[in-house]
VMD Tcl script that builds the backbone (N, CA, C; Angstrom):
set m [mol new atoms 234]
animate dup $m
set s [atomselect $m all]
$s set {name element resname resid chain x y z} {
  {N N MET 1 A 57.368 -70.771 -16.387}
  {CA C MET 1 A 56.102 -70.110 -16.155}
  {C C MET 1 A 54.933 -70.981 -16.608}
  {N N ALA 2 A 55.122 -71.672 -17.741}
  {CA C ALA 2 A 54.075 -72.538 -18.263}
  {C C ALA 2 A 53.831 -73.703 -17.314}
  {N N GLU 3 A 54.914 -74.097 -16.624}
  {CA C GLU 3 A 54.796 -75.203 -15.667}
  {C C GLU 3 A 53.851 -74.841 -14.527}
  {N N PHE 4 A 53.944 -73.590 -14.028}
  {CA C PHE 4 A 53.052 -73.138 -12.956}
  {C C PHE 4 A 51.611 -73.090 -13.441}
  {N N SER 5 A 51.427 -72.634 -14.642}
  {CA C SER 5 A 50.094 -72.541 -15.212}
  {C C SER 5 A 49.475 -73.936 -15.334}
  {N N GLU 6 A 50.280 -74.890 -15.765}
  {CA C GLU 6 A 49.802 -76.278 -15.891}
  {C C GLU 6 A 49.482 -76.860 -14.517}
  {N N GLN 7 A 50.314 -76.570 -13.534}
  {CA C GLN 7 A 50.070 -77.028 -12.163}
  {C C GLN 7 A 48.791 -76.396 -11.611}
  {N N ASP 8 A 48.614 -75.099 -11.874}
  {CA C ASP 8 A 47.396 -74.419 -11.418}
  {C C ASP 8 A 46.160 -75.040 -12.053}
  {N N GLU 9 A 46.260 -75.386 -13.320}
  {CA C GLU 9 A 45.141 -76.008 -14.032}
  {C C GLU 9 A 44.816 -77.374 -13.428}
  {N N ILE 10 A 45.852 -78.134 -13.128}
  {CA C ILE 10 A 45.654 -79.459 -12.515}
  {C C ILE 10 A 45.039 -79.305 -11.120}
  {N N ILE 11 A 45.536 -78.354 -10.369}
  {CA C ILE 11 A 44.993 -78.098 -9.026}
  {C C ILE 11 A 43.524 -77.697 -9.127}
  {N N GLN 12 A 43.203 -76.853 -10.100}
  {CA C GLN 12 A 41.815 -76.419 -10.287}
  {C C GLN 12 A 40.916 -77.609 -10.654}
  {N N LYS 13 A 41.408 -78.478 -11.515}
  {CA C LYS 13 A 40.637 -79.675 -11.891}
  {C C LYS 13 A 40.412 -80.583 -10.684}
  {N N ILE 14 A 41.437 -80.721 -9.881}
  {CA C ILE 14 A 41.311 -81.542 -8.668}
  {C C ILE 14 A 40.285 -80.934 -7.724}
  {N N GLU 15 A 40.323 -79.632 -7.545}
  {CA C GLU 15 A 39.352 -78.946 -6.683}
  {C C GLU 15 A 37.929 -79.116 -7.223}
  {N N ASN 16 A 37.788 -79.009 -8.533}
  {CA C ASN 16 A 36.471 -79.211 -9.145}
  {C C ASN 16 A 35.968 -80.629 -8.906}
  {N N LEU 17 A 36.855 -81.588 -9.046}
  {CA C LEU 17 A 36.478 -82.986 -8.793}
  {C C LEU 17 A 36.084 -83.193 -7.330}
  {N N LYS 18 A 36.843 -82.580 -6.421}
  {CA C LYS 18 A 36.511 -82.679 -4.989}
  {C C LYS 18 A 35.120 -82.102 -4.728}
  {N N ASN 19 A 34.831 -80.960 -5.357}
  {CA C ASN 19 A 33.524 -80.333 -5.178}
  {C C ASN 19 A 32.403 -81.210 -5.731}
  {N N LYS 20 A 32.637 -81.806 -6.895}
  {CA C LYS 20 A 31.629 -82.709 -7.473}
  {C C LYS 20 A 31.401 -83.915 -6.571}
  {N N ILE 21 A 32.485 -84.480 -6.076}
  {CA C ILE 21 A 32.380 -85.637 -5.174}
  {C C ILE 21 A 31.604 -85.250 -3.925}
  {N N SER 22 A 31.902 -84.095 -3.393}
  {CA C SER 22 A 31.210 -83.619 -2.198}
  {C C SER 22 A 29.718 -83.421 -2.475}
  {N N SER 23 A 29.399 -82.863 -3.638}
  {CA C SER 23 A 27.998 -82.665 -4.004}
  {C C SER 23 A 27.282 -83.999 -4.147}
  {N N TYR 24 A 27.915 -84.946 -4.831}
  {CA C TYR 24 A 27.311 -86.274 -4.994}
  {C C TYR 24 A 27.132 -86.960 -3.645}
  {N N GLN 25 A 28.125 -86.823 -2.791}
  {CA C GLN 25 A 28.042 -87.436 -1.470}
  {C C GLN 25 A 26.880 -86.839 -0.679}
  {N N SER 26 A 26.736 -85.528 -0.740}
  {CA C SER 26 A 25.625 -84.877 -0.039}
  {C C SER 26 A 24.284 -85.347 -0.592}
  {N N ALA 27 A 24.192 -85.444 -1.911}
  {CA C ALA 27 A 22.947 -85.914 -2.535}
  {C C ALA 27 A 22.640 -87.349 -2.112}
  {N N CYS 28 A 23.667 -88.187 -2.079}
  {CA C CYS 28 A 23.480 -89.582 -1.658}
  {C C CYS 28 A 23.057 -89.666 -0.190}
  {N N GLU 29 A 23.672 -88.867 0.638}
  {CA C GLU 29 A 23.313 -88.863 2.055}
  {C C GLU 29 A 21.872 -88.398 2.251}
  {N N GLN 30 A 21.441 -87.419 1.465}
  {CA C GLN 30 A 20.064 -86.930 1.549}
  {C C GLN 30 A 19.087 -88.016 1.096}
  {N N LYS 31 A 19.430 -88.696 -0.006}
  {CA C LYS 31 A 18.567 -89.784 -0.486}
  {C C LYS 31 A 18.493 -90.899 0.554}
  {N N LEU 32 A 19.615 -91.224 1.164}
  {CA C LEU 32 A 19.641 -92.254 2.204}
  {C C LEU 32 A 18.750 -91.841 3.372}
  {N N HIS 33 A 18.884 -90.593 3.795}
  {CA C HIS 33 A 18.063 -90.088 4.896}
  {C C HIS 33 A 16.573 -90.167 4.539}
  {N N ASP 34 A 16.229 -89.736 3.317}
  {CA C ASP 34 A 14.840 -89.788 2.877}
  {C C ASP 34 A 14.322 -91.224 2.862}
  {N N SER 35 A 15.151 -92.140 2.378}
  {CA C SER 35 A 14.758 -93.553 2.327}
  {C C SER 35 A 14.580 -94.131 3.731}
  {N N GLU 36 A 15.463 -93.757 4.643}
  {CA C GLU 36 A 15.333 -94.224 6.029}
  {C C GLU 36 A 14.041 -93.705 6.653}
  {N N CYS 37 A 13.693 -92.448 6.365}
  {CA C CYS 37 A 12.449 -91.877 6.889}
  {C C CYS 37 A 11.237 -92.603 6.321}
  {N N LYS 38 A 11.275 -92.886 5.018}
  {CA C LYS 38 A 10.171 -93.622 4.391}
  {C C LYS 38 A 10.051 -95.020 4.993}
  {N N LEU 39 A 11.185 -95.669 5.212}
  {CA C LEU 39 A 11.177 -97.000 5.800}
  {C C LEU 39 A 10.581 -96.972 7.201}
  {N N LYS 40 A 11.010 -96.015 8.004}
  {CA C LYS 40 A 10.493 -95.893 9.369}
  {C C LYS 40 A 8.991 -95.660 9.348}
  {N N SER 41 A 8.550 -94.775 8.470}
  {CA C SER 41 A 7.126 -94.486 8.348}
  {C C SER 41 A 6.356 -95.724 7.899}
  {N N SER 42 A 6.901 -96.439 6.948}
  {CA C SER 42 A 6.247 -97.662 6.452}
  {C C SER 42 A 6.167 -98.723 7.538}
  {N N LEU 43 A 7.218 -98.845 8.327}
  {CA C LEU 43 A 7.211 -99.825 9.416}
  {C C LEU 43 A 6.157 -99.461 10.468}
  {N N GLN 44 A 6.027 -98.174 10.758}
  {CA C GLN 44 A 5.012 -97.733 11.718}
  {C C GLN 44 A 3.615 -97.989 11.170}
  {N N GLU 45 A 3.419 -97.701 9.895}
  {CA C GLU 45 A 2.118 -97.944 9.274}
  {C C GLU 45 A 1.809 -99.437 9.257}
  {N N ASN 46 A 2.810 -100.243 8.959}
  {CA C ASN 46 A 2.644 -101.693 8.945}
  {C C ASN 46 A 2.228 -102.201 10.323}
  {N N GLU 47 A 2.849 -101.681 11.360}
  {CA C GLU 47 A 2.520 -102.103 12.725}
  {C C GLU 47 A 1.089 -101.695 13.076}
  {N N ALA 48 A 0.702 -100.490 12.685}
  {CA C ALA 48 A -0.670 -100.029 12.957}
  {C C ALA 48 A -1.678 -100.904 12.221}
  {N N LEU 49 A -1.383 -101.247 10.984}
  {CA C LEU 49 A -2.282 -102.118 10.215}
  {C C LEU 49 A -2.332 -103.529 10.800}
  {N N ARG 50 A -1.204 -104.009 11.300}
  {CA C ARG 50 A -1.181 -105.332 11.932}
  {C C ARG 50 A -2.084 -105.346 13.163}
  {N N ARG 51 A -1.997 -104.291 13.976}
  {CA C ARG 51 A -2.858 -104.205 15.164}
  {C C ARG 51 A -4.327 -104.115 14.777}
  {N N GLU 52 A -4.609 -103.292 13.767}
  {CA C GLU 52 A -5.991 -103.148 13.308}
  {C C GLU 52 A -6.519 -104.481 12.778}
  {N N ASN 53 A -5.708 -105.191 12.027}
  {CA C ASN 53 A -6.098 -106.489 11.495}
  {C C ASN 53 A -6.385 -107.474 12.626}
  {N N SER 54 A -5.542 -107.461 13.633}
  {CA C SER 54 A -5.735 -108.341 14.780}
  {C C SER 54 A -7.047 -108.023 15.489}
  {N N ASN 55 A -7.312 -106.736 15.681}
  {CA C ASN 55 A -8.559 -106.327 16.332}
  {C C ASN 55 A -9.772 -106.742 15.503}
  {N N LEU 56 A -9.675 -106.564 14.193}
  {CA C LEU 56 A -10.791 -106.953 13.328}
  {C C LEU 56 A -11.022 -108.461 13.356}
  {N N LYS 57 A -9.950 -109.229 13.410}
  {CA C LYS 57 A -10.089 -110.695 13.506}
  {C C LYS 57 A -10.792 -111.082 14.802}
  {N N GLU 58 A -10.406 -110.421 15.898}
  {CA C GLU 58 A -11.049 -110.709 17.181}
  {C C GLU 58 A -12.538 -110.386 17.130}
  {N N LYS 59 A -12.889 -109.233 16.536}
  {CA C LYS 59 A -14.290 -108.849 16.419}
  {C C LYS 59 A -15.053 -109.826 15.532}
  {N N MET 60 A -14.423 -110.254 14.443}
  {CA C MET 60 A -15.064 -111.198 13.546}
  {C C MET 60 A -15.346 -112.515 14.268}
  {N N CYS 61 A -14.378 -112.992 15.014}
  {CA C CYS 61 A -14.577 -114.235 15.765}
  {C C CYS 61 A -15.699 -114.075 16.781}
  {N N SER 62 A -15.742 -112.928 17.427}
  {CA C SER 62 A -16.795 -112.665 18.410}
  {C C SER 62 A -18.167 -112.687 17.733}
  {N N TRP 63 A -18.249 -112.031 16.595}
  {CA C TRP 63 A -19.531 -112.026 15.877}
  {C C TRP 63 A -19.892 -113.417 15.373}
  {N N GLN 64 A -18.923 -114.178 14.921}
  {CA C GLN 64 A -19.201 -115.547 14.470}
  {C C GLN 64 A -19.756 -116.382 15.615}
  {N N ARG 65 A -19.167 -116.210 16.806}
  {CA C ARG 65 A -19.671 -116.955 17.969}
  {C C ARG 65 A -21.091 -116.518 18.313}
  {N N ARG 66 A -21.347 -115.220 18.254}
  {CA C ARG 66 A -22.693 -114.716 18.554}
  {C C ARG 66 A -23.720 -115.257 17.561}
  {N N ILE 67 A -23.360 -115.227 16.291}
  {CA C ILE 67 A -24.284 -115.712 15.264}
  {C C ILE 67 A -24.526 -117.208 15.445}
  {N N ALA 68 A -23.446 -117.953 15.647}
  {CA C ALA 68 A -23.582 -119.398 15.836}
  {C C ALA 68 A -24.434 -119.685 17.069}
  {N N SER 69 A -24.231 -118.919 18.113}
  {CA C SER 69 A -25.002 -119.102 19.342}
  {C C SER 69 A -26.471 -118.758 19.108}
  {N N SER 70 A -26.723 -117.699 18.376}
  {CA C SER 70 A -28.111 -117.265 18.173}
  {C C SER 70 A -28.887 -118.223 17.288}
  {N N ILE 71 A -28.217 -118.949 16.431}
  {CA C ILE 71 A -28.947 -119.917 15.604}
  {C C ILE 71 A -28.849 -121.332 16.185}
  {N N GLY 72 A -28.312 -121.407 17.380}
  {CA C GLY 72 A -28.294 -122.674 18.087}
  {C C GLY 72 A -27.226 -123.646 17.669}
  {N N MET 73 A -26.212 -123.182 16.965}
  {CA C MET 73 A -25.163 -124.098 16.532}
  {C C MET 73 A -24.205 -124.442 17.671}
  {N N ILE 74 A -24.034 -123.498 18.591}
  {CA C ILE 74 A -23.163 -123.782 19.731}
  {C C ILE 74 A -23.865 -123.321 20.996}
  {N N LYS 75 A -23.432 -123.880 22.088}
  {CA C LYS 75 A -23.983 -123.486 23.372}
  {C C LYS 75 A -22.961 -122.616 24.093}
  {N N THR 76 A -23.438 -121.549 24.695}
  {CA C THR 76 A -22.537 -120.677 25.436}
  {C C THR 76 A -22.638 -120.998 26.904}
  {N N ASP 77 A -21.580 -120.720 27.628}
  {CA C ASP 77 A -21.545 -120.968 29.078}
  {C C ASP 77 A -22.001 -119.720 29.800}
  {N N LYS 78 A -23.295 -119.494 29.851}
  {CA C LYS 78 A -23.808 -118.304 30.544}
  {C C LYS 78 A -24.518 -118.669 31.803}
}
mol reanalyze $m
mol bondsrecalc $m
mol representation Tube
mol addrep $m
């Protein structure tokens, strides 16, 4: 009879360990999902900032040409 009780205790411990492993796995999967979402969002933000930076550089160059032209430093083909 004691043997069954010991087996039941071992089975219960194994089940508890399985449940803990499952909980940890779920938590890890959630953290991974959250990290992937943050990464995707960061990549999208990075791309938007890259485009904005490119546009600002183009505008800056345009203004530099206008200023240089207005003070006679360069000649424009008009």
